[in-house]
PDB file with SEQRES, HELIX, SHEET and CRYST1 records, atoms N, CA, C and O in Angstrom:
SEQRES   1 A   89  MET ARG VAL ALA VAL GLU ILE LEU THR GLY THR LEU PHE          
SEQRES   2 A   89  TYR ILE GLN VAL GLY ASP ASP ALA THR VAL ALA ASP LEU          
SEQRES   3 A   89  LYS LYS GLU ILE GLU ALA GLN GLN LYS LEU PRO GLN ASP          
SEQRES   4 A   89  ARG LEU ILE LEU PHE LEU ASP ASN LYS GLN ASN HIS LEU          
SEQRES   5 A   89  ILE ASN GLU GLU GLY ASP GLY ALA SER LEU VAL ASP CYS          
SEQRES   6 A   89  GLY VAL ARG ASP GLY SER HIS ILE TYR LEU PHE PHE ASP          
SEQRES   7 A   89  PRO LEU ASP THR ASP GLU PRO SER SER HIS SER                  
HELIX    1 AA1 VAL A   23  GLN A   34  1                                  12    
HELIX    2 AA2 GLN A   38  ARG A   40  5                                   3    
HELIX    3 AA3 ILE A   53  GLU A   56  5                                   4    
SHEET    1 AA1 5 LEU A  12  GLN A  16  0                                        
SHEET    2 AA1 5 ARG A   2  ILE A   7 -1                                        
SHEET    3 AA1 5 HIS A  72  PHE A  77  1                                        
SHEET    4 AA1 5 LEU A  41  LEU A  45 -1                                        
SHEET    5 AA1 5 HIS A  51  LEU A  52 -1                                        
CRYST1    1.000    1.000    1.000  90.00  90.00  90.00 P 1           1          
ATOM      1  N   MET A   1       0.816  -1.222  -0.050  1.00  0.00           N  
ATOM      2  CA  MET A   1      -0.037  -0.038  -0.048  1.00  0.00           C  
ATOM      3  C   MET A   1       0.918   1.289   0.019  1.00  0.00           C  
ATOM      4  O   MET A   1       2.020   1.295   0.568  1.00  0.00           O  
ATOM      5  N   ARG A   2       0.360   2.325  -0.580  1.00  0.00           N  
ATOM      6  CA  ARG A   2       0.986   3.569  -0.602  1.00  0.00           C  
ATOM      7  C   ARG A   2       0.279   4.599   0.281  1.00  0.00           C  
ATOM      8  O   ARG A   2      -0.921   4.818   0.114  1.00  0.00           O  
ATOM      9  N   VAL A   3       1.015   5.261   1.252  1.00  0.00           N  
ATOM     10  CA  VAL A   3       0.376   6.259   2.132  1.00  0.00           C  
ATOM     11  C   VAL A   3       1.115   7.548   1.922  1.00  0.00           C  
ATOM     12  O   VAL A   3       2.290   7.582   1.555  1.00  0.00           O  
ATOM     13  N   ALA A   4       0.360   8.638   2.176  1.00  0.00           N  
ATOM     14  CA  ALA A   4       0.889   9.914   2.146  1.00  0.00           C  
ATOM     15  C   ALA A   4       1.208  10.299   3.586  1.00  0.00           C  
ATOM     16  O   ALA A   4       0.380  10.124   4.481  1.00  0.00           O  
ATOM     17  N   VAL A   5       2.466  10.847   3.814  1.00  0.00           N  
ATOM     18  CA  VAL A   5       2.894  11.258   5.165  1.00  0.00           C  
ATOM     19  C   VAL A   5       3.147  12.746   5.035  1.00  0.00           C  
ATOM     20  O   VAL A   5       3.804  13.182   4.090  1.00  0.00           O  
ATOM     21  N   GLU A   6       2.608  13.571   6.019  1.00  0.00           N  
ATOM     22  CA  GLU A   6       2.881  14.880   6.017  1.00  0.00           C  
ATOM     23  C   GLU A   6       3.413  15.343   7.439  1.00  0.00           C  
ATOM     24  O   GLU A   6       2.891  15.016   8.505  1.00  0.00           O  
ATOM     25  N   ILE A   7       4.513  16.141   7.296  1.00  0.00           N  
ATOM     26  CA  ILE A   7       5.161  16.688   8.517  1.00  0.00           C  
ATOM     27  C   ILE A   7       4.526  18.073   8.733  1.00  0.00           C  
ATOM     28  O   ILE A   7       4.102  18.682   7.750  1.00  0.00           O  
ATOM     29  N   LEU A   8       4.440  18.591   9.938  1.00  0.00           N  
ATOM     30  CA  LEU A   8       3.855  19.849  10.238  1.00  0.00           C  
ATOM     31  C   LEU A   8       4.406  20.970   9.477  1.00  0.00           C  
ATOM     32  O   LEU A   8       3.737  21.990   9.319  1.00  0.00           O  
ATOM     33  N   THR A   9       5.705  20.832   8.947  1.00  0.00           N  
ATOM     34  CA  THR A   9       6.234  21.900   8.252  1.00  0.00           C  
ATOM     35  C   THR A   9       5.526  22.006   6.712  1.00  0.00           C  
ATOM     36  O   THR A   9       5.816  22.917   5.937  1.00  0.00           O  
ATOM     37  N   GLY A  10       4.686  21.082   6.435  1.00  0.00           N  
ATOM     38  CA  GLY A  10       4.064  21.024   5.230  1.00  0.00           C  
ATOM     39  C   GLY A  10       4.667  20.035   4.100  1.00  0.00           C  
ATOM     40  O   GLY A  10       4.159  19.804   3.003  1.00  0.00           O  
ATOM     41  N   THR A  11       5.789  19.542   4.590  1.00  0.00           N  
ATOM     42  CA  THR A  11       6.446  18.526   3.637  1.00  0.00           C  
ATOM     43  C   THR A  11       5.597  17.280   3.536  1.00  0.00           C  
ATOM     44  O   THR A  11       5.256  16.649   4.536  1.00  0.00           O  
ATOM     45  N   LEU A  12       5.256  16.935   2.276  1.00  0.00           N  
ATOM     46  CA  LEU A  12       4.509  15.760   1.966  1.00  0.00           C  
ATOM     47  C   LEU A  12       5.282  14.765   1.266  1.00  0.00           C  
ATOM     48  O   LEU A  12       5.926  15.138   0.286  1.00  0.00           O  
ATOM     49  N   PHE A  13       5.316  13.555   1.621  1.00  0.00           N  
ATOM     50  CA  PHE A  13       6.054  12.521   0.879  1.00  0.00           C  
ATOM     51  C   PHE A  13       5.234  11.180   0.991  1.00  0.00           C  
ATOM     52  O   PHE A  13       4.368  11.029   1.853  1.00  0.00           O  
ATOM     53  N   TYR A  14       5.545  10.269   0.112  1.00  0.00           N  
ATOM     54  CA  TYR A  14       4.816   8.965   0.056  1.00  0.00           C  
ATOM     55  C   TYR A  14       5.670   7.795   0.439  1.00  0.00           C  
ATOM     56  O   TYR A  14       6.864   7.754   0.142  1.00  0.00           O  
ATOM     57  N   ILE A  15       5.080   6.881   1.075  1.00  0.00           N  
ATOM     58  CA  ILE A  15       5.817   5.726   1.598  1.00  0.00           C  
ATOM     59  C   ILE A  15       5.071   4.452   1.067  1.00  0.00           C  
ATOM     60  O   ILE A  15       3.855   4.317   1.201  1.00  0.00           O  
ATOM     61  N   GLN A  16       5.832   3.579   0.491  1.00  0.00           N  
ATOM     62  CA  GLN A  16       5.216   2.319  -0.056  1.00  0.00           C  
ATOM     63  C   GLN A  16       5.644   1.198   0.984  1.00  0.00           C  
ATOM     64  O   GLN A  16       6.821   0.989   1.277  1.00  0.00           O  
ATOM     65  N   VAL A  17       4.596   0.516   1.497  1.00  0.00           N  
ATOM     66  CA  VAL A  17       4.838  -0.619   2.359  1.00  0.00           C  
ATOM     67  C   VAL A  17       3.903  -1.791   1.988  1.00  0.00           C  
ATOM     68  O   VAL A  17       2.903  -1.586   1.300  1.00  0.00           O  
ATOM     69  N   GLY A  18       4.210  -2.952   2.420  1.00  0.00           N  
ATOM     70  CA  GLY A  18       3.416  -4.103   2.122  1.00  0.00           C  
ATOM     71  C   GLY A  18       1.939  -4.039   2.844  1.00  0.00           C  
ATOM     72  O   GLY A  18       1.782  -3.359   3.858  1.00  0.00           O  
ATOM     73  N   ASP A  19       0.966  -4.723   2.307  1.00  0.00           N  
ATOM     74  CA  ASP A  19      -0.300  -4.665   2.911  1.00  0.00           C  
ATOM     75  C   ASP A  19      -0.289  -5.336   4.278  1.00  0.00           C  
ATOM     76  O   ASP A  19      -1.244  -5.116   5.022  1.00  0.00           O  
ATOM     77  N   ASP A  20       0.664  -6.108   4.669  1.00  0.00           N  
ATOM     78  CA  ASP A  20       0.825  -6.733   5.960  1.00  0.00           C  
ATOM     79  C   ASP A  20       1.788  -6.035   6.855  1.00  0.00           C  
ATOM     80  O   ASP A  20       2.229  -6.563   7.876  1.00  0.00           O  
ATOM     81  N   ALA A  21       2.147  -4.685   6.402  1.00  0.00           N  
ATOM     82  CA  ALA A  21       3.184  -4.031   7.226  1.00  0.00           C  
ATOM     83  C   ALA A  21       2.641  -3.566   8.613  1.00  0.00           C  
ATOM     84  O   ALA A  21       1.448  -3.346   8.822  1.00  0.00           O  
ATOM     85  N   THR A  22       3.592  -3.443   9.502  1.00  0.00           N  
ATOM     86  CA  THR A  22       3.277  -3.033  10.856  1.00  0.00           C  
ATOM     87  C   THR A  22       3.664  -1.566  11.024  1.00  0.00           C  
ATOM     88  O   THR A  22       4.324  -0.968  10.175  1.00  0.00           O  
ATOM     89  N   VAL A  23       3.230  -1.020  12.144  1.00  0.00           N  
ATOM     90  CA  VAL A  23       3.634   0.394  12.501  1.00  0.00           C  
ATOM     91  C   VAL A  23       5.191   0.569  12.513  1.00  0.00           C  
ATOM     92  O   VAL A  23       5.730   1.601  12.113  1.00  0.00           O  
ATOM     93  N   ALA A  24       5.830  -0.441  12.967  1.00  0.00           N  
ATOM     94  CA  ALA A  24       7.305  -0.446  13.029  1.00  0.00           C  
ATOM     95  C   ALA A  24       7.848  -0.416  11.601  1.00  0.00           C  
ATOM     96  O   ALA A  24       8.795   0.313  11.305  1.00  0.00           O  
ATOM     97  N   ASP A  25       7.274  -1.171  10.765  1.00  0.00           N  
ATOM     98  CA  ASP A  25       7.701  -1.197   9.278  1.00  0.00           C  
ATOM     99  C   ASP A  25       7.580   0.222   8.736  1.00  0.00           C  
ATOM    100  O   ASP A  25       8.527   0.735   8.139  1.00  0.00           O  
ATOM    101  N   LEU A  26       6.461   0.846   8.928  1.00  0.00           N  
ATOM    102  CA  LEU A  26       6.250   2.217   8.423  1.00  0.00           C  
ATOM    103  C   LEU A  26       7.276   3.115   8.905  1.00  0.00           C  
ATOM    104  O   LEU A  26       7.886   3.849   8.128  1.00  0.00           O  
ATOM    105  N   LYS A  27       7.519   3.091  10.277  1.00  0.00           N  
ATOM    106  CA  LYS A  27       8.496   3.984  10.890  1.00  0.00           C  
ATOM    107  C   LYS A  27       9.892   3.788  10.309  1.00  0.00           C  
ATOM    108  O   LYS A  27      10.639   4.742  10.094  1.00  0.00           O  
ATOM    109  N   LYS A  28      10.217   2.527  10.061  1.00  0.00           N  
ATOM    110  CA  LYS A  28      11.586   2.199   9.418  1.00  0.00           C  
ATOM    111  C   LYS A  28      11.665   2.816   8.058  1.00  0.00           C  
ATOM    112  O   LYS A  28      12.708   3.346   7.674  1.00  0.00           O  
ATOM    113  N   GLU A  29      10.555   2.760   7.300  1.00  0.00           N  
ATOM    114  CA  GLU A  29      10.639   3.291   5.918  1.00  0.00           C  
ATOM    115  C   GLU A  29      10.750   4.851   5.985  1.00  0.00           C  
ATOM    116  O   GLU A  29      11.446   5.467   5.178  1.00  0.00           O  
ATOM    117  N   ILE A  30      10.059   5.444   6.945  1.00  0.00           N  
ATOM    118  CA  ILE A  30      10.118   6.864   7.066  1.00  0.00           C  
ATOM    119  C   ILE A  30      11.528   7.362   7.449  1.00  0.00           C  
ATOM    120  O   ILE A  30      12.037   8.370   6.959  1.00  0.00           O  
ATOM    121  N   GLU A  31      12.130   6.546   8.393  1.00  0.00           N  
ATOM    122  CA  GLU A  31      13.493   6.854   8.807  1.00  0.00           C  
ATOM    123  C   GLU A  31      14.450   6.702   7.577  1.00  0.00           C  
ATOM    124  O   GLU A  31      15.267   7.592   7.343  1.00  0.00           O  
ATOM    125  N   ALA A  32      14.369   5.682   6.856  1.00  0.00           N  
ATOM    126  CA  ALA A  32      15.182   5.362   5.700  1.00  0.00           C  
ATOM    127  C   ALA A  32      15.037   6.531   4.638  1.00  0.00           C  
ATOM    128  O   ALA A  32      16.050   7.035   4.152  1.00  0.00           O  
ATOM    129  N   GLN A  33      13.837   6.933   4.303  1.00  0.00           N  
ATOM    130  CA  GLN A  33      13.620   7.837   3.244  1.00  0.00           C  
ATOM    131  C   GLN A  33      13.880   9.298   3.736  1.00  0.00           C  
ATOM    132  O   GLN A  33      14.452  10.080   2.977  1.00  0.00           O  
ATOM    133  N   GLN A  34      13.505   9.667   4.902  1.00  0.00           N  
ATOM    134  CA  GLN A  34      13.565  11.086   5.361  1.00  0.00           C  
ATOM    135  C   GLN A  34      14.625  11.268   6.429  1.00  0.00           C  
ATOM    136  O   GLN A  34      14.686  12.382   6.949  1.00  0.00           O  
ATOM    137  N   LYS A  35      15.456  10.339   6.822  1.00  0.00           N  
ATOM    138  CA  LYS A  35      16.497  10.469   7.847  1.00  0.00           C  
ATOM    139  C   LYS A  35      15.939  10.992   9.157  1.00  0.00           C  
ATOM    140  O   LYS A  35      16.539  11.846   9.808  1.00  0.00           O  
ATOM    141  N   LEU A  36      14.849  10.497   9.511  1.00  0.00           N  
ATOM    142  CA  LEU A  36      14.248  10.889  10.785  1.00  0.00           C  
ATOM    143  C   LEU A  36      14.257   9.766  11.841  1.00  0.00           C  
ATOM    144  O   LEU A  36      13.887   8.637  11.519  1.00  0.00           O  
ATOM    145  N   PRO A  37      14.651  10.032  13.044  1.00  0.00           N  
ATOM    146  CA  PRO A  37      14.818   8.904  13.995  1.00  0.00           C  
ATOM    147  C   PRO A  37      13.534   8.248  14.312  1.00  0.00           C  
ATOM    148  O   PRO A  37      12.654   8.909  14.865  1.00  0.00           O  
ATOM    149  N   GLN A  38      13.342   6.976  14.006  1.00  0.00           N  
ATOM    150  CA  GLN A  38      12.028   6.203  14.173  1.00  0.00           C  
ATOM    151  C   GLN A  38      11.599   6.214  15.570  1.00  0.00           C  
ATOM    152  O   GLN A  38      10.387   6.232  15.784  1.00  0.00           O  
ATOM    153  N   ASP A  39      12.424   6.204  16.561  1.00  0.00           N  
ATOM    154  CA  ASP A  39      12.144   6.180  17.965  1.00  0.00           C  
ATOM    155  C   ASP A  39      11.349   7.479  18.458  1.00  0.00           C  
ATOM    156  O   ASP A  39      10.723   7.516  19.518  1.00  0.00           O  
ATOM    157  N   ARG A  40      11.451   8.483  17.598  1.00  0.00           N  
ATOM    158  CA  ARG A  40      10.749   9.835  18.016  1.00  0.00           C  
ATOM    159  C   ARG A  40       9.484  10.049  17.202  1.00  0.00           C  
ATOM    160  O   ARG A  40       8.814  11.060  17.410  1.00  0.00           O  
ATOM    161  N   LEU A  41       9.120   9.163  16.293  1.00  0.00           N  
ATOM    162  CA  LEU A  41       8.019   9.408  15.438  1.00  0.00           C  
ATOM    163  C   LEU A  41       6.654   9.134  16.155  1.00  0.00           C  
ATOM    164  O   LEU A  41       6.470   8.146  16.866  1.00  0.00           O  
ATOM    165  N   ILE A  42       5.746  10.062  15.915  1.00  0.00           N  
ATOM    166  CA  ILE A  42       4.391   9.983  16.419  1.00  0.00           C  
ATOM    167  C   ILE A  42       3.503  10.131  15.243  1.00  0.00           C  
ATOM    168  O   ILE A  42       3.558  11.168  14.583  1.00  0.00           O  
ATOM    169  N   LEU A  43       2.615   9.085  14.903  1.00  0.00           N  
ATOM    170  CA  LEU A  43       1.857   9.067  13.718  1.00  0.00           C  
ATOM    171  C   LEU A  43       0.424   9.161  14.047  1.00  0.00           C  
ATOM    172  O   LEU A  43      -0.068   8.461  14.932  1.00  0.00           O  
ATOM    173  N   PHE A  44      -0.339  10.109  13.275  1.00  0.00           N  
ATOM    174  CA  PHE A  44      -1.717  10.264  13.337  1.00  0.00           C  
ATOM    175  C   PHE A  44      -2.360   9.934  12.054  1.00  0.00           C  
ATOM    176  O   PHE A  44      -1.887  10.415  11.025  1.00  0.00           O  
ATOM    177  N   LEU A  45      -3.405   9.152  12.008  1.00  0.00           N  
ATOM    178  CA  LEU A  45      -4.135   8.798  10.818  1.00  0.00           C  
ATOM    179  C   LEU A  45      -5.205   9.881  10.615  1.00  0.00           C  
ATOM    180  O   LEU A  45      -6.035  10.120  11.492  1.00  0.00           O  
ATOM    181  N   ASP A  46      -5.170  10.527   9.445  1.00  0.00           N  
ATOM    182  CA  ASP A  46      -6.149  11.516   9.102  1.00  0.00           C  
ATOM    183  C   ASP A  46      -7.486  10.823   8.650  1.00  0.00           C  
ATOM    184  O   ASP A  46      -7.691  10.508   7.478  1.00  0.00           O  
ATOM    185  N   ASN A  47      -8.321  10.626   9.605  1.00  0.00           N  
ATOM    186  CA  ASN A  47      -9.635  10.024   9.297  1.00  0.00           C  
ATOM    187  C   ASN A  47     -10.675  10.787  10.201  1.00  0.00           C  
ATOM    188  O   ASN A  47     -10.309  11.809  10.782  1.00  0.00           O  
ATOM    189  N   LYS A  48     -11.848  10.360  10.322  1.00  0.00           N  
ATOM    190  CA  LYS A  48     -12.935  10.925  11.067  1.00  0.00           C  
ATOM    191  C   LYS A  48     -12.485  11.105  12.566  1.00  0.00           C  
ATOM    192  O   LYS A  48     -12.733  12.137  13.189  1.00  0.00           O  
ATOM    193  N   GLN A  49     -11.816  10.049  13.097  1.00  0.00           N  
ATOM    194  CA  GLN A  49     -11.364  10.094  14.530  1.00  0.00           C  
ATOM    195  C   GLN A  49     -10.002  10.730  14.687  1.00  0.00           C  
ATOM    196  O   GLN A  49      -9.635  10.996  15.831  1.00  0.00           O  
ATOM    197  N   ASN A  50      -9.198  11.009  13.647  1.00  0.00           N  
ATOM    198  CA  ASN A  50      -7.799  11.464  13.794  1.00  0.00           C  
ATOM    199  C   ASN A  50      -7.149  10.567  14.761  1.00  0.00           C  
ATOM    200  O   ASN A  50      -6.732  10.991  15.838  1.00  0.00           O  
ATOM    201  N   HIS A  51      -7.044   9.214  14.365  1.00  0.00           N  
ATOM    202  CA  HIS A  51      -6.563   8.198  15.202  1.00  0.00           C  
ATOM    203  C   HIS A  51      -5.067   8.286  15.402  1.00  0.00           C  
ATOM    204  O   HIS A  51      -4.325   8.515  14.447  1.00  0.00           O  
ATOM    205  N   LEU A  52      -4.589   8.098  16.699  1.00  0.00           N  
ATOM    206  CA  LEU A  52      -3.187   8.070  17.009  1.00  0.00           C  
ATOM    207  C   LEU A  52      -2.781   6.614  16.687  1.00  0.00           C  
ATOM    208  O   LEU A  52      -3.267   5.698  17.349  1.00  0.00           O  
ATOM    209  N   ILE A  53      -1.900   6.376  15.685  1.00  0.00           N  
ATOM    210  CA  ILE A  53      -1.480   5.113  15.231  1.00  0.00           C  
ATOM    211  C   ILE A  53      -0.673   4.342  16.301  1.00  0.00           C  
ATOM    212  O   ILE A  53      -0.746   3.118  16.410  1.00  0.00           O  
ATOM    213  N   ASN A  54       0.079   5.106  17.062  1.00  0.00           N  
ATOM    214  CA  ASN A  54       1.150   4.429  17.967  1.00  0.00           C  
ATOM    215  C   ASN A  54       0.500   3.857  19.167  1.00  0.00           C  
ATOM    216  O   ASN A  54       1.178   3.126  19.889  1.00  0.00           O  
ATOM    217  N   GLU A  55      -0.791   4.115  19.476  1.00  0.00           N  
ATOM    218  CA  GLU A  55      -1.342   3.603  20.721  1.00  0.00           C  
ATOM    219  C   GLU A  55      -1.430   2.083  20.776  1.00  0.00           C  
ATOM    220  O   GLU A  55      -1.432   1.487  21.853  1.00  0.00           O  
ATOM    221  N   GLU A  56      -1.506   1.445  19.557  1.00  0.00           N  
ATOM    222  CA  GLU A  56      -1.538   0.006  19.630  1.00  0.00           C  
ATOM    223  C   GLU A  56      -0.129  -0.650  19.704  1.00  0.00           C  
ATOM    224  O   GLU A  56       0.013  -1.861  19.871  1.00  0.00           O  
ATOM    225  N   GLY A  57       0.804   0.141  19.583  1.00  0.00           N  
ATOM    226  CA  GLY A  57       2.162  -0.393  19.703  1.00  0.00           C  
ATOM    227  C   GLY A  57       2.778  -0.547  18.271  1.00  0.00           C  
ATOM    228  O   GLY A  57       2.065  -0.642  17.272  1.00  0.00           O  
ATOM    229  N   ASP A  58       4.141  -0.567  18.232  1.00  0.00           N  
ATOM    230  CA  ASP A  58       4.837  -0.644  17.012  1.00  0.00           C  
ATOM    231  C   ASP A  58       4.579  -2.097  16.278  1.00  0.00           C  
ATOM    232  O   ASP A  58       4.769  -2.197  15.066  1.00  0.00           O  
ATOM    233  N   GLY A  59       4.184  -3.102  16.984  1.00  0.00           N  
ATOM    234  CA  GLY A  59       3.950  -4.317  16.361  1.00  0.00           C  
ATOM    235  C   GLY A  59       2.565  -4.538  15.760  1.00  0.00           C  
ATOM    236  O   GLY A  59       2.315  -5.578  15.151  1.00  0.00           O  
ATOM    237  N   ALA A  60       1.687  -3.596  15.920  1.00  0.00           N  
ATOM    238  CA  ALA A  60       0.338  -3.584  15.386  1.00  0.00           C  
ATOM    239  C   ALA A  60       0.414  -3.451  13.846  1.00  0.00           C  
ATOM    240  O   ALA A  60       1.259  -2.730  13.315  1.00  0.00           O  
ATOM    241  N   SER A  61      -0.524  -4.193  13.122  1.00  0.00           N  
ATOM    242  CA  SER A  61      -0.391  -3.993  11.679  1.00  0.00           C  
ATOM    243  C   SER A  61      -1.117  -2.628  11.336  1.00  0.00           C  
ATOM    244  O   SER A  61      -1.987  -2.141  12.058  1.00  0.00           O  
ATOM    245  N   LEU A  62      -0.697  -2.103  10.237  1.00  0.00           N  
ATOM    246  CA  LEU A  62      -1.215  -0.846   9.827  1.00  0.00           C  
ATOM    247  C   LEU A  62      -2.764  -0.918   9.475  1.00  0.00           C  
ATOM    248  O   LEU A  62      -3.534   0.015   9.703  1.00  0.00           O  
ATOM    249  N   VAL A  63      -3.123  -2.076   8.919  1.00  0.00           N  
ATOM    250  CA  VAL A  63      -4.499  -2.363   8.494  1.00  0.00           C  
ATOM    251  C   VAL A  63      -5.361  -2.316   9.708  1.00  0.00           C  
ATOM    252  O   VAL A  63      -6.446  -1.735   9.668  1.00  0.00           O  
ATOM    253  N   ASP A  64      -4.885  -2.957  10.884  1.00  0.00           N  
ATOM    254  CA  ASP A  64      -5.650  -2.928  12.146  1.00  0.00           C  
ATOM    255  C   ASP A  64      -5.788  -1.597  12.712  1.00  0.00           C  
ATOM    256  O   ASP A  64      -6.718  -1.322  13.471  1.00  0.00           O  
ATOM    257  N   CYS A  65      -4.885  -0.750  12.365  1.00  0.00           N  
ATOM    258  CA  CYS A  65      -4.902   0.626  12.922  1.00  0.00           C  
ATOM    259  C   CYS A  65      -5.750   1.535  11.990  1.00  0.00           C  
ATOM    260  O   CYS A  65      -5.896   2.725  12.273  1.00  0.00           O  
ATOM    261  N   GLY A  66      -6.305   0.993  10.892  1.00  0.00           N  
ATOM    262  CA  GLY A  66      -7.209   1.743  10.131  1.00  0.00           C  
ATOM    263  C   GLY A  66      -6.520   2.258   8.812  1.00  0.00           C  
ATOM    264  O   GLY A  66      -7.184   2.900   7.998  1.00  0.00           O  
ATOM    265  N   VAL A  67      -5.280   1.995   8.614  1.00  0.00           N  
ATOM    266  CA  VAL A  67      -4.478   2.505   7.482  1.00  0.00           C  
ATOM    267  C   VAL A  67      -4.877   1.768   6.308  1.00  0.00           C  
ATOM    268  O   VAL A  67      -5.001   0.546   6.388  1.00  0.00           O  
ATOM    269  N   ARG A  68      -5.109   2.433   5.134  1.00  0.00           N  
ATOM    270  CA  ARG A  68      -5.466   1.781   3.959  1.00  0.00           C  
ATOM    271  C   ARG A  68      -4.550   2.413   2.809  1.00  0.00           C  
ATOM    272  O   ARG A  68      -3.859   3.413   3.006  1.00  0.00           O  
ATOM    273  N   ASP A  69      -4.610   1.762   1.643  1.00  0.00           N  
ATOM    274  CA  ASP A  69      -3.899   2.353   0.532  1.00  0.00           C  
ATOM    275  C   ASP A  69      -4.502   3.781   0.280  1.00  0.00           C  
ATOM    276  O   ASP A  69      -5.713   3.965   0.156  1.00  0.00           O  
ATOM    277  N   GLY A  70      -3.574   4.761   0.215  1.00  0.00           N  
ATOM    278  CA  GLY A  70      -3.936   6.119  -0.026  1.00  0.00           C  
ATOM    279  C   GLY A  70      -4.217   6.841   1.196  1.00  0.00           C  
ATOM    280  O   GLY A  70      -4.591   8.008   1.078  1.00  0.00           O  
ATOM    281  N   SER A  71      -4.088   6.304   2.431  1.00  0.00           N  
ATOM    282  CA  SER A  71      -4.291   7.007   3.656  1.00  0.00           C  
ATOM    283  C   SER A  71      -3.311   8.161   3.799  1.00  0.00           C  
ATOM    284  O   SER A  71      -2.212   8.181   3.245  1.00  0.00           O  
ATOM    285  N   HIS A  72      -3.816   9.171   4.627  1.00  0.00           N  
ATOM    286  CA  HIS A  72      -2.953  10.397   4.817  1.00  0.00           C  
ATOM    287  C   HIS A  72      -2.619  10.305   6.309  1.00  0.00           C  
ATOM    288  O   HIS A  72      -3.480  10.201   7.183  1.00  0.00           O  
ATOM    289  N   ILE A  73      -1.351  10.351   6.521  1.00  0.00           N  
ATOM    290  CA  ILE A  73      -0.843  10.294   7.990  1.00  0.00           C  
ATOM    291  C   ILE A  73      -0.021  11.551   8.349  1.00  0.00           C  
ATOM    292  O   ILE A  73       0.904  11.918   7.625  1.00  0.00           O  
ATOM    293  N   TYR A  74      -0.346  12.162   9.402  1.00  0.00           N  
ATOM    294  CA  TYR A  74       0.422  13.282   9.909  1.00  0.00           C  
ATOM    295  C   TYR A  74       1.554  12.781  10.887  1.00  0.00           C  
ATOM    296  O   TYR A  74       1.332  11.930  11.749  1.00  0.00           O  
ATOM    297  N   LEU A  75       2.699  13.330  10.703  1.00  0.00           N  
ATOM    298  CA  LEU A  75       3.877  12.888  11.442  1.00  0.00           C  
ATOM    299  C   LEU A  75       4.268  14.056  12.463  1.00  0.00           C  
ATOM    300  O   LEU A  75       4.429  15.214  12.078  1.00  0.00           O  
ATOM    301  N   PHE A  76       4.401  13.680  13.729  1.00  0.00           N  
ATOM    302  CA  PHE A  76       4.755  14.558  14.766  1.00  0.00           C  
ATOM    303  C   PHE A  76       6.060  13.945  15.384  1.00  0.00           C  
ATOM    304  O   PHE A  76       6.382  12.786  15.122  1.00  0.00           O  
ATOM    305  N   PHE A  77       6.766  14.708  16.170  1.00  0.00           N  
ATOM    306  CA  PHE A  77       7.988  14.256  16.847  1.00  0.00           C  
ATOM    307  C   PHE A  77       7.841  14.313  18.305  1.00  0.00           C  
ATOM    308  O   PHE A  77       7.345  15.288  18.869  1.00  0.00           O  
ATOM    309  N   ASP A  78       8.291  13.225  18.944  1.00  0.00           N  
ATOM    310  CA  ASP A  78       8.409  13.212  20.411  1.00  0.00           C  
ATOM    311  C   ASP A  78       9.532  14.018  20.821  1.00  0.00           C  
ATOM    312  O   ASP A  78      10.661  13.794  20.385  1.00  0.00           O  
ATOM    313  N   PRO A  79       9.240  15.096  21.770  1.00  0.00           N  
ATOM    314  CA  PRO A  79      10.291  15.957  22.109  1.00  0.00           C  
ATOM    315  C   PRO A  79      11.495  15.197  22.753  1.00  0.00           C  
ATOM    316  O   PRO A  79      11.356  14.133  23.357  1.00  0.00           O  
ATOM    317  N   LEU A  80      12.697  15.840  22.570  1.00  0.00           N  
ATOM    318  CA  LEU A  80      13.905  15.266  23.277  1.00  0.00           C  
ATOM    319  C   LEU A  80      13.711  15.418  24.813  1.00  0.00           C  
ATOM    320  O   LEU A  80      13.019  16.304  25.313  1.00  0.00           O  
ATOM    321  N   ASP A  81      14.382  14.474  25.510  1.00  0.00           N  
ATOM    322  CA  ASP A  81      14.401  14.590  26.953  1.00  0.00           C  
ATOM    323  C   ASP A  81      14.918  15.882  27.442  1.00  0.00           C  
ATOM    324  O   ASP A  81      16.059  16.239  27.148  1.00  0.00           O  
ATOM    325  N   THR A  82      14.069  16.661  28.236  1.00  0.00           N  
ATOM    326  CA  THR A  82      14.480  18.021  28.641  1.00  0.00           C  
ATOM    327  C   THR A  82      14.819  17.953  30.131  1.00  0.00           C  
ATOM    328  O   THR A  82      14.913  19.011  30.754  1.00  0.00           O  
ATOM    329  N   ASP A  83      15.001  16.836  30.715  1.00  0.00           N  
ATOM    330  CA  ASP A  83      15.347  16.719  32.125  1.00  0.00           C  
ATOM    331  C   ASP A  83      16.785  17.145  32.444  1.00  0.00           C  
ATOM    332  O   ASP A  83      17.135  17.405  33.595  1.00  0.00           O  
ATOM    333  N   GLU A  84      17.669  17.213  31.307  1.00  0.00           N  
ATOM    334  CA  GLU A  84      19.085  17.609  31.502  1.00  0.00           C  
ATOM    335  C   GLU A  84      19.199  19.037  31.815  1.00  0.00           C  
ATOM    336  O   GLU A  84      18.431  19.827  31.265  1.00  0.00           O  
ATOM    337  N   PRO A  85      20.087  19.441  32.647  1.00  0.00           N  
ATOM    338  CA  PRO A  85      20.313  20.859  32.940  1.00  0.00           C  
ATOM    339  C   PRO A  85      20.611  21.705  31.812  1.00  0.00           C  
ATOM    340  O   PRO A  85      21.329  21.287  30.903  1.00  0.00           O  
ATOM    341  N   SER A  86      20.079  22.948  31.801  1.00  0.00           N  
ATOM    342  CA  SER A  86      20.289  23.792  30.665  1.00  0.00           C  
ATOM    343  C   SER A  86      21.734  24.274  30.619  1.00  0.00           C  
ATOM    344  O   SER A  86      22.330  24.581  31.651  1.00  0.00           O  
ATOM    345  N   SER A  87      22.276  24.337  29.444  1.00  0.00           N  
ATOM    346  CA  SER A  87      23.676  24.853  29.310  1.00  0.00           C  
ATOM    347  C   SER A  87      23.690  26.376  29.141  1.00  0.00           C  
ATOM    348  O   SER A  87      24.756  26.963  28.956  1.00  0.00           O  
ATOM    349  N   HIS A  88      22.557  27.002  29.200  1.00  0.00           N  
ATOM    350  CA  HIS A  88      22.395  28.509  29.138  1.00  0.00           C  
ATOM    351  C   HIS A  88      22.481  29.207  30.391  1.00  0.00           C  
ATOM    352  O   HIS A  88      21.934  30.305  30.499  1.00  0.00           O  
ATOM    353  N   SER A  89      23.130  28.673  31.384  1.00  0.00           N  
ATOM    354  CA  SER A  89      23.265  29.202  32.713  1.00  0.00           C  
ATOM    355  C   SER A  89      24.192  30.374  32.766  1.00  0.00           C  
ATOM    356  O   SER A  89      24.411  30.939  33.837  1.00  0.00           O  
TER     357      SER A  89                                                      
END                                                                             
């Protein structure tokens, strides 16, 4: 299946994955194509419920998450850990 992925900056790109692909497979493809760290990716499916794809876990199949050929997915980033002391002191 082919899905459209949009980053908040407005960048739109397409990812091709198998019909039996998992959330982890999609994240790996995004990382390979866009050089974005897969462990920080948060994916939302653009449908009537604006479904958070990640809540089922990375092992869930995309189809079980509601993703279909031609689906539009919004990509967000998990912020970096900010517990470290600031170097701007």
